[in-house]
C-alpha positions as CSV (number, residue, x, y, z in Angstrom):
1,X,57.7,58.4,-34.7
2,X,56.5,58.7,-30.9
3,X,59.0,58.2,-29.2
4,X,61.4,60.1,-31.1
5,X,58.8,63.2,-30.1
6,X,59.1,61.7,-26.3
7,X,62.7,61.7,-26.2
8,X,63.5,64.9,-27.4
9,X,61.0,66.4,-24.8
10,X,63.0,64.6,-22.2
11,X,65.9,67.3,-20.8
12,X,69.7,65.9,-21.4
13,X,70.9,63.4,-19.9
14,X,73.5,65.2,-16.6
15,X,76.5,63.5,-15.7
16,X,80.6,64.3,-15.5
17,X,83.0,62.8,-17.1
18,X,86.5,62.3,-14.5
19,X,89.7,60.7,-15.3
20,X,91.8,59.3,-13.0
21,X,95.5,58.1,-13.8
22,X,98.0,55.9,-11.9
23,X,101.1,58.9,-11.1
24,X,104.2,56.8,-11.3
25,X,106.4,58.7,-9.7
26,X,104.2,59.7,-6.7
27,X,103.3,56.4,-6.7
28,X,98.8,57.9,-5.8
29,X,95.7,57.5,-8.2
30,X,95.2,61.1,-9.2
31,X,92.2,62.2,-9.8
32,X,90.8,65.7,-12.4
33,X,88.1,66.4,-14.7
34,X,87.7,69.1,-17.3
35,X,83.9,69.3,-16.4
36,X,84.2,69.7,-12.5
37,X,86.6,73.3,-12.3
38,X,89.0,72.4,-9.6
39,X,89.0,68.4,-9.3
40,X,92.2,67.8,-8.6
41,X,92.2,64.7,-5.7
42,X,95.2,61.6,-5.1
43,X,94.4,58.1,-3.3
44,X,97.3,55.5,-3.6
45,X,94.2,53.5,-2.7
46,X,91.9,53.4,-6.0
47,X,88.8,52.6,-4.8
48,X,89.0,55.3,-1.7
49,X,89.8,57.3,-4.9
50,X,86.6,56.7,-6.3
51,X,84.7,57.3,-2.9
52,X,87.1,60.6,-2.8
53,X,85.7,62.0,-6.1
54,X,82.1,61.0,-5.7
55,X,81.7,63.2,-2.7
56,X,83.8,65.9,-4.2
57,X,82.2,66.1,-7.8
58,X,78.2,67.7,-6.6
59,X,80.4,69.6,-3.3
60,X,82.5,71.4,-6.0
61,X,79.8,71.8,-8.5
62,X,77.6,73.3,-5.9
63,X,80.4,76.2,-5.0
64,X,81.2,76.2,-8.8
65,X,77.2,77.3,-8.8
66,X,78.1,75.0,-12.5
67,X,74.9,72.3,-11.6
68,X,72.8,72.3,-14.0
69,X,69.0,73.7,-12.8
70,X,66.9,70.4,-12.9
71,X,69.8,68.5,-10.8
72,X,69.8,67.6,-7.2
73,X,72.6,67.7,-5.9
74,X,71.1,66.2,-2.5
75,X,70.1,62.9,-4.5
76,X,74.3,62.8,-5.7
77,X,75.5,63.3,-9.3
78,X,76.2,61.0,-12.2
79,X,79.6,60.9,-12.0
80,X,81.8,58.6,-15.3
81,X,85.2,57.6,-14.0
82,X,87.6,56.6,-16.7
83,X,91.2,55.4,-14.6
84,X,94.1,54.1,-16.8
85,X,97.6,51.9,-15.8
86,X,98.9,49.5,-16.6
87,X,97.8,46.5,-14.3
88,X,100.7,44.3,-13.7
89,X,99.6,40.4,-14.1
90,X,100.8,38.1,-12.2
91,X,102.0,34.2,-14.0
92,X,99.8,31.7,-14.3
93,X,101.3,29.3,-12.5
94,X,101.6,25.8,-13.7
95,X,100.7,22.9,-11.3
96,X,101.3,19.3,-12.6
């Protein structure tokens, strides 16, 4: 019972969800978020887009005055990234 009371007194963890999808027509990955108004980023390289998004999220939240009071933006903002895209696998090699 004690651990339940301790959890109830802690503030809820804050994180931001970002969705990343491949725009096949443009040939780039696109990041958007319902949690971060105005976040639209794109890059041909997925890892570079993820890095860019990690920098953009706290900046946009701060500019929109949308950071919770208990979040220190200088320490970063937890970002959950969901990537949606088609991975084309390589055919297995058949060695004899």
